[in-house]
C-alpha positions in Angstrom: -43.5 191.0 -3.2 -43.6 188.2 -5.7 -41.6 190.1 -8.4 -38.7 190.6 -5.9 -38.7 186.9 -5.1 -38.0 186.1 -8.8 -35.3 188.9 -9.2 -37.8 191.5 -10.3 -36.6 194.2 -7.8 -34.8 197.2 -9.2 -32.0 196.9 -6.6 -31.1 193.4 -7.8 -30.8 194.6 -11.4 -28.6 197.6 -10.3 -26.4 195.3 -8.2 -25.9 192.9 -11.2 -25.0 195.9 -13.4 -22.6 197.1 -10.8 -20.9 193.7 -10.6 -20.7 193.5 -14.4 -19.2 197.0 -14.6 -16.5 196.1 -12.1 -15.8 192.7 -13.7 -15.6 194.1 -17.2 -13.5 197.2 -16.3 -16.2 199.6 -17.4 -16.6 202.1 -14.6 -20.0 203.7 -14.0 -20.1 206.7 -11.7 -23.9 206.3 -11.4 -23.7 202.6 -10.3 -20.8 203.5 -7.9 -22.9 206.2 -6.4 -26.0 203.9 -6.1 -24.1 201.1 -4.5 -22.5 203.4 -1.9 -25.8 204.5 -0.6 -26.8 203.4 2.9 -30.1 201.5 2.7 -31.9 202.7 5.9 -35.0 200.6 5.3 -34.6 197.1 3.9 -37.7 195.0 3.4 -38.5 191.5 2.3 -41.6 189.3 2.1 -41.2 185.8 3.2 -42.4 183.6 0.2 -45.4 181.3 0.7 -43.6 178.1 -0.2 -46.3 175.8 1.1 -49.4 177.5 -0.4 -51.2 177.2 2.9 -53.5 180.3 2.8 -56.7 178.2 3.0 -55.3 176.1 5.8 -54.2 179.2 7.7 -57.7 180.7 7.4 -59.3 177.5 8.8 -56.7 177.3 11.6 -55.4 180.8 12.4 -53.6 179.7 15.5 -51.4 177.3 13.4 -50.2 180.1 11.0 -46.5 180.2 10.1 -45.2 183.4 11.6 -42.4 183.8 9.1 -38.7 184.7 9.1 -36.7 187.7 9.7 -34.8 190.1 7.4 -32.1 192.0 9.3 -31.2 195.6 8.9 -28.5 196.1 6.3 -27.3 199.5 7.8 -26.2 200.0 11.4 -28.5 203.0 11.6 -31.5 201.5 9.7 -34.3 198.9 9.9 -34.9 195.5 8.5 -38.6 194.6 8.0 -39.7 191.1 7.0 -43.4 190.5 6.5 -45.9 187.9 5.3 -49.6 187.5 5.0 -50.9 184.7 7.2 -54.0 183.6 5.3 -56.6 186.4 5.1 -56.5 187.1 8.8 -53.1 188.5 9.8 -50.0 190.3 8.6 -46.9 189.0 10.4 -44.1 191.5 10.6 -40.6 191.2 12.1 -38.7 194.4 12.7 -35.0 194.5 13.4 -32.6 197.3 14.2 -29.3 197.6 16.0 -29.4 198.4 19.7 -26.2 200.4 19.2 -28.0 202.9 16.9 -29.2 206.0 18.7 -31.8 206.8 15.9 -33.6 203.5 15.7 -36.1 201.9 17.9 -37.9 198.7 16.7 -40.7 199.2 19.3 -41.4 202.7 18.1 -41.3 201.6 14.4 -43.8 198.9 15.3 -46.1 201.4 17.0 -46.1 203.7 14.0 -46.6 200.7 11.6 -49.6 199.5 13.6 -51.1 202.9 13.7 -50.6 203.4 9.9 -52.3 200.0 9.2 -55.2 200.9 11.6 -55.7 204.2 9.7 -55.7 202.5 6.4 -58.2 200.0 7.7 -60.5 202.8 8.9 -60.7 204.0 5.3 -62.7 200.9 4.5 -65.1 201.1 7.4 
């Protein structure tokens, strides 16, 4: 979430270390291995730049739906999400049609069911 928006995500630190290792000529087998991994699930939260949570709660039909974060692997998913006020979670799911193992509609159905199950815990 917010930590990743301000470079607090572990992947960003590893990437910078990898770039520095290459630029300085100091090889790192660990960083080489990490950077060669295929990231099958790539997620991002759209930042709330306008601080409109209260306005979105007063007018839910005028909520900003958000952006999209594409899959970074041909056989993976990209999931972008944002909280629209206190009434909705907007999620964009992307995957490549050419991949035989991905299906954004199926992913959506599983995500919706998982969120419903979590919600039931509070009922």
